[in-house]
C-alpha positions as CSV (number, residue, x, y, z in Angstrom):
1,M,-5.1,-34.3,8.0
2,T,-1.8,-32.4,8.4
3,E,-2.1,-29.4,10.6
4,K,-1.3,-26.2,8.9
5,L,2.0,-24.7,10.2
6,H,2.2,-21.0,11.2
7,K,4.4,-19.1,8.8
8,L,7.0,-16.8,10.4
9,L,9.2,-14.2,8.6
10,L,12.4,-13.4,10.6
11,V,14.2,-10.2,9.4
12,D,17.7,-9.3,10.7
13,D,21.0,-8.2,9.0
14,Q,22.9,-10.4,11.4
15,N,22.6,-14.1,10.6
16,S,23.7,-15.0,14.2
17,N,20.5,-13.2,15.4
18,L,18.3,-15.1,13.0
19,K,19.9,-18.4,14.2
20,I,19.2,-17.5,17.8
21,I,15.5,-16.8,17.1
22,K,15.1,-19.8,14.9
23,D,16.8,-22.2,17.5
24,T,14.7,-20.7,20.3
25,L,11.4,-21.3,18.4
26,R,12.6,-24.8,17.4
27,D,13.4,-25.7,21.0
28,S,10.0,-24.5,22.2
29,G,8.4,-27.6,20.8
30,E,6.2,-25.7,18.4
31,K,6.6,-26.3,14.6
32,Y,6.7,-23.3,12.3
33,E,7.3,-22.6,8.6
34,I,10.2,-20.1,8.9
35,H,11.4,-17.7,6.2
36,F,14.4,-15.4,6.5
37,A,15.5,-12.0,5.2
38,N,18.5,-9.7,5.9
39,D,16.9,-6.4,5.0
40,G,13.5,-4.8,4.8
41,K,13.3,-4.8,1.0
42,T,13.9,-8.5,0.7
43,A,11.5,-9.1,3.6
44,Y,8.7,-7.2,1.9
45,E,9.2,-9.2,-1.3
46,I,9.0,-12.5,0.7
47,A,5.9,-11.2,2.6
48,L,4.1,-10.6,-0.6
49,K,4.8,-14.2,-1.8
50,V,4.1,-16.2,1.4
51,I,1.8,-13.9,3.4
52,P,3.3,-14.9,6.8
53,D,1.2,-15.1,10.0
54,L,3.8,-13.1,11.9
55,V,6.9,-11.0,11.2
56,I,9.8,-10.5,13.7
57,S,12.0,-7.7,12.4
58,D,15.2,-5.9,13.5
59,W,15.1,-2.1,13.4
60,E,18.5,-1.0,12.0
61,M,19.2,-2.7,8.7
62,P,20.8,-1.8,5.4
63,V,18.7,-1.0,2.2
64,M,15.4,-0.7,4.2
65,D,15.1,-0.6,8.0
66,G,12.4,-2.2,10.2
67,I,10.2,0.9,10.5
68,Q,10.2,1.4,6.7
69,L,9.3,-2.3,6.3
70,I,6.3,-2.0,8.7
71,R,5.0,1.1,7.0
72,L,5.3,-0.6,3.6
73,L,3.5,-3.7,4.8
74,K,0.7,-1.5,6.2
75,L,0.2,0.3,2.9
76,N,-0.5,-3.0,1.0
77,P,-4.0,-4.4,1.5
78,N,-2.6,-7.9,1.1
79,T,-0.1,-7.5,4.0
80,R,-1.5,-4.8,6.2
81,K,-3.1,-7.3,8.6
82,I,0.2,-9.2,9.3
83,P,1.3,-8.5,12.9
84,V,4.9,-7.3,13.3
85,I,7.1,-7.7,16.4
86,M,10.0,-5.3,16.5
87,A,13.2,-6.8,18.0
88,T,16.2,-4.5,18.7
89,G,19.1,-4.0,21.0
90,V,19.9,-0.4,20.2
91,M,16.6,1.4,19.7
92,T,15.3,0.6,23.2
93,S,14.1,3.9,24.6
94,S,10.5,4.7,25.4
95,K,10.6,7.2,22.5
96,N,11.8,4.4,20.2
97,L,9.0,2.1,21.5
98,K,6.4,4.8,20.6
99,T,7.9,5.2,17.1
100,A,7.6,1.5,16.5
101,L,4.1,1.2,17.7
102,D,3.0,4.3,15.9
103,A,4.4,2.8,12.6
104,G,2.2,-0.3,13.1
105,A,4.3,-2.7,15.2
106,V,2.1,-4.8,17.6
107,D,4.8,-5.7,20.1
108,Y,8.5,-4.9,21.0
109,I,11.3,-7.2,22.2
110,R,14.6,-6.0,23.4
111,K,17.9,-7.8,22.6
112,P,19.6,-9.9,23.8
113,I,16.4,-11.9,23.4
114,D,15.1,-13.8,26.4
115,P,14.0,-17.2,25.0
116,M,10.9,-17.5,27.3
117,E,9.8,-14.0,26.5
118,L,10.2,-14.6,22.8
119,V,8.2,-17.8,22.7
120,A,5.5,-16.3,25.0
121,R,5.1,-13.2,22.8
122,V,5.1,-15.2,19.5
123,N,2.4,-17.6,20.8
124,S,0.3,-14.8,22.3
125,M,0.5,-12.8,19.0
126,L,-0.5,-15.8,16.9
127,R,-3.5,-16.4,19.1
128,L,-4.5,-12.8,19.0
129,S,-4.1,-12.8,15.2
130,K,-6.3,-15.9,14.9
131,S,-9.0,-14.3,17.0
132,Y,-8.8,-11.1,15.0
133,Q,-9.3,-13.1,11.7
134,E,-12.2,-14.9,13.2
135,I,-13.8,-11.6,14.2
136,L,-13.3,-10.2,10.7
137,S,-14.8,-13.4,9.2
138,L,-17.9,-13.1,11.5
139,N,-18.3,-9.4,10.6
140,T,-18.1,-10.4,6.9
141,L,-20.7,-13.1,7.5
142,K,-23.0,-10.6,9.3
143,D,-22.7,-8.1,6.5
144,R,-23.6,-10.8,3.9
145,M,-26.6,-12.0,5.9
146,L,-27.9,-8.4,6.4
147,S,-27.4,-7.8,2.6
148,V,-29.4,-10.9,1.8
149,I,-32.2,-10.1,4.3
150,A,-32.4,-6.5,3.0
151,H,-32.4,-7.3,-0.7
152,D,-33.7,-10.8,-1.2
153,L,-36.3,-11.1,1.6
154,R,-37.8,-7.7,1.1
155,G,-38.9,-8.4,-2.5
156,P,-40.8,-11.7,-1.8
157,V,-42.4,-10.4,1.4
158,G,-43.4,-7.2,-0.3
159,N,-44.9,-9.1,-3.2
160,L,-46.9,-11.2,-0.7
161,A,-48.3,-8.1,1.0
162,S,-49.3,-6.6,-2.4
163,M,-50.9,-9.8,-3.6
164,I,-53.0,-10.2,-0.4
165,E,-54.1,-6.5,-0.7
166,I,-55.2,-7.1,-4.3
167,F,-57.1,-10.2,-3.2
168,L,-58.9,-8.3,-0.4
169,E,-60.0,-5.5,-2.7
170,S,-61.2,-7.6,-5.6
171,N,-64.1,-10.0,-6.3
172,M,-62.5,-13.1,-7.8
173,D,-64.2,-16.2,-9.1
174,E,-63.1,-19.7,-8.0
175,T,-60.6,-20.1,-10.9
176,L,-58.9,-16.8,-10.2
177,I,-58.8,-17.5,-6.4
178,R,-57.1,-20.9,-7.2
179,E,-54.5,-19.2,-9.5
180,F,-54.0,-16.5,-6.8
181,F,-53.2,-18.9,-4.0
182,T,-51.0,-20.9,-6.4
183,Q,-48.9,-17.8,-6.8
184,V,-48.9,-17.1,-3.1
185,K,-47.8,-20.7,-2.4
186,G,-44.9,-20.4,-4.8
187,S,-43.8,-17.0,-3.3
188,I,-44.0,-18.4,0.2
189,G,-42.0,-21.5,-0.8
190,A,-39.3,-19.5,-2.4
191,T,-39.0,-17.2,0.7
192,Y,-39.0,-20.2,3.1
193,T,-36.2,-21.9,1.0
194,L,-34.2,-18.7,1.2
195,L,-34.6,-18.5,5.0
196,E,-33.6,-22.2,5.4
197,N,-30.5,-21.6,3.2
198,L,-29.6,-18.5,5.1
199,L,-29.8,-20.2,8.5
200,A,-27.9,-23.3,7.3
201,W,-25.2,-21.3,5.6
202,A,-24.7,-19.1,8.7
203,Q,-24.4,-22.3,10.8
204,S,-21.8,-23.8,8.4
205,Q,-19.8,-20.6,8.3
206,R,-19.6,-20.6,12.1
207,G,-18.7,-24.3,12.2
208,F,-21.9,-25.4,13.9
209,L,-23.2,-27.5,11.0
210,K,-22.2,-31.2,11.5
211,A,-23.1,-34.1,9.2
212,E,-24.9,-37.0,10.8
213,P,-24.7,-39.7,8.1
214,V,-27.1,-42.6,7.7
215,A,-27.7,-45.1,4.8
216,F,-30.6,-44.3,2.5
217,C,-31.8,-44.7,-1.0
218,L,-30.5,-41.9,-3.3
219,K,-33.3,-42.2,-5.9
220,N,-36.0,-41.5,-3.3
221,V,-34.4,-38.1,-2.4
222,G,-34.2,-37.3,-6.1
223,D,-37.9,-38.1,-6.5
224,E,-39.0,-36.1,-3.4
225,N,-37.2,-33.0,-4.7
226,L,-38.5,-33.3,-8.2
227,I,-42.1,-33.5,-6.8
228,L,-41.3,-30.5,-4.6
229,M,-40.1,-28.5,-7.6
230,E,-42.7,-29.8,-10.1
231,Q,-45.0,-26.8,-9.9
232,I,-42.2,-24.3,-10.5
233,A,-40.9,-26.4,-13.4
234,N,-44.4,-26.6,-14.9
235,T,-44.6,-22.8,-15.2
236,K,-41.7,-23.0,-17.7
237,K,-42.9,-26.3,-19.2
238,I,-39.6,-28.0,-18.1
239,I,-39.4,-31.8,-18.2
240,M,-37.6,-33.3,-15.2
241,K,-36.4,-36.9,-15.2
242,N,-34.7,-39.1,-12.5
243,Y,-32.3,-41.7,-13.9
244,I,-30.7,-42.6,-10.6
245,P,-30.6,-46.4,-10.3
246,E,-33.2,-48.1,-8.1
247,G,-31.9,-49.3,-4.7
248,L,-28.6,-47.4,-4.9
249,E,-27.8,-46.3,-1.3
250,I,-25.4,-43.7,0.0
251,F,-24.1,-43.0,3.5
252,A,-24.7,-39.3,4.2
253,D,-26.7,-36.7,6.1
254,R,-30.1,-37.1,4.6
255,N,-31.3,-33.5,5.4
256,M,-28.1,-32.1,3.9
257,V,-28.5,-34.2,0.7
258,Q,-32.1,-32.9,0.5
259,T,-30.8,-29.3,0.6
260,I,-28.1,-30.1,-2.0
261,F,-30.7,-31.5,-4.4
262,R,-33.3,-28.8,-3.8
263,N,-30.8,-26.0,-4.5
264,L,-29.2,-27.6,-7.5
265,I,-32.6,-28.5,-9.1
266,S,-34.0,-25.0,-8.3
267,N,-30.9,-23.5,-9.9
268,A,-31.3,-25.7,-13.0
269,I,-34.9,-24.6,-13.4
270,K,-33.9,-20.9,-13.0
271,F,-31.4,-21.1,-15.9
272,T,-33.3,-23.4,-18.2
273,N,-35.5,-21.9,-20.9
274,T,-39.1,-22.9,-21.4
275,G,-39.4,-26.4,-22.8
276,G,-36.0,-27.5,-21.5
277,T,-35.0,-30.7,-19.7
278,I,-33.4,-31.4,-16.3
279,T,-32.1,-34.9,-15.5
280,L,-30.7,-36.5,-12.3
281,S,-28.2,-39.4,-12.7
282,A,-25.7,-41.3,-10.6
283,L,-22.8,-43.7,-11.2
284,A,-21.6,-45.9,-8.4
285,S,-18.0,-47.0,-7.7
286,K,-16.8,-49.2,-4.8
287,E,-16.7,-46.4,-2.2
288,W,-18.4,-43.4,-3.9
289,V,-21.4,-42.4,-5.9
290,D,-20.9,-39.7,-8.5
291,I,-24.1,-37.7,-8.9
292,C,-24.9,-35.3,-11.8
293,I,-27.7,-32.8,-12.1
294,S,-27.9,-31.7,-15.7
295,D,-29.9,-29.1,-17.6
296,T,-30.3,-27.9,-21.2
297,G,-30.2,-24.3,-20.1
298,I,-28.2,-21.3,-21.1
299,G,-24.9,-22.6,-19.8
300,I,-22.1,-20.8,-17.9
301,S,-18.9,-19.2,-19.2
302,P,-15.6,-20.4,-17.7
303,E,-15.1,-17.0,-16.0
304,N,-18.5,-17.3,-14.3
305,I,-17.8,-20.9,-13.2
306,K,-14.8,-19.6,-11.3
307,K,-16.9,-16.9,-9.7
308,I,-19.6,-19.4,-8.7
309,L,-17.0,-21.8,-7.1
310,A,-15.1,-19.0,-5.3
311,R,-15.9,-19.3,-1.6
312,D,-15.2,-15.7,-0.7
313,I,-18.0,-14.2,-2.8
314,L,-21.7,-14.8,-3.3
315,Y,-22.1,-14.8,-7.1
316,T,-25.6,-14.6,-8.6
317,S,-27.2,-13.6,-11.9
318,Y,-30.7,-13.4,-13.3
319,G,-32.5,-16.5,-14.7
320,T,-34.2,-17.0,-18.0
321,N,-37.4,-15.5,-16.7
322,N,-35.5,-12.8,-14.9
323,E,-35.5,-14.8,-11.6
324,K,-33.3,-13.2,-9.0
325,G,-31.2,-15.3,-6.6
326,S,-29.1,-14.6,-3.5
327,G,-26.0,-16.7,-4.3
328,L,-26.5,-18.5,-1.0
329,G,-27.8,-21.7,-2.6
330,I,-24.6,-22.7,-4.4
331,G,-22.5,-21.5,-1.6
332,L,-24.4,-23.7,0.9
333,V,-24.3,-26.6,-1.5
334,M,-20.5,-26.4,-1.7
335,E,-20.3,-26.3,2.1
336,L,-22.6,-29.3,2.6
337,I,-20.7,-31.4,-0.1
338,G,-17.4,-30.4,1.6
339,L,-18.7,-31.8,4.9
340,H,-19.0,-35.2,3.1
341,G,-15.4,-35.1,1.8
342,S,-16.1,-34.1,-1.7
343,N,-16.4,-30.9,-3.8
344,L,-18.7,-29.5,-6.5
345,Q,-17.6,-29.5,-10.1
346,I,-19.3,-27.6,-12.9
347,E,-19.1,-28.5,-16.6
348,S,-20.9,-26.3,-19.0
349,I,-21.2,-25.2,-22.6
350,P,-22.7,-21.7,-23.0
351,G,-26.0,-22.0,-24.9
352,K,-26.3,-25.8,-24.4
353,G,-26.5,-26.5,-20.7
354,S,-24.6,-27.4,-17.5
355,D,-23.7,-30.4,-15.4
356,F,-23.3,-30.0,-11.7
357,I,-21.3,-33.0,-10.4
358,F,-20.4,-34.1,-6.9
359,S,-19.7,-37.4,-5.0
360,L,-21.1,-38.8,-1.8
361,P,-20.0,-41.9,0.1
362,R,-21.6,-45.2,-0.9
363,A,-23.4,-47.2,1.8
């Protein structure tokens, strides 16, 4: 896989200065994707298009100077996190340094530029920027996890407490007791699945989740998950069928494939009306097995498919029986499929049903 190059935007009204910086960075042995601009206005327009990892800007320039450029970058939410190093040979006093830092510059280099200093500051700033982005990502992850715990675990746990209280205060016959514990079992199963998804998704976001592939029969995993979901499907009189060919083996992490099937089948049940059908199927090629989980449910609009497949949001909606989800399930499914070198595709016709399609390596 090709390593992603850091994008640098160099801004100076003197082309000779731009060449010095470019040559210095090239001679350092590091590879960069470098963009150039001769004034702040042009630099801002380029920054909006390419979103560079770092900007190195001169101070005094025509049309728009470096300080104005920094302030403009910091006003735009798409560019405000881009670090800017100010490079100048004129505005070199302590007062000038304070002005640049107050405007939003993260560092300051005096001209004529010292090659070793330039390379050291660029590399240091790129490392700091990467660490900052990782911290932001972890904070976002933490906020999502807390939101899920607060909203999606509180409901099931509260329902369990209420159900147990009703049970303790009532005199039920054997039939009612059986029905009661059937409901309790379903509630506990849903809560446990949510917890498993939450922990696995958190691990995947932090890069701790690693696939350990083995060869195994795909149809067996389908059967196991249909049995697991049978009770929930029966409450909606949904028929589930497994058309995956006998003896077809894949080479994948079995636990991850279990999680993928469990979440996609659970999702299909959620959005299928009473009396509907869910089917599992697979088509093998030489190296891959294309797997499809289909339902005759309410379907998904093209706009919502885009939201579901977006990795930066946890999209969810209510099921046909007003079932509530966290959005974690599909997000986790996409992560796990991605760890096997594939991606999730969704084909759907609103009002007629949906197909969730992905590929796994063939054994």
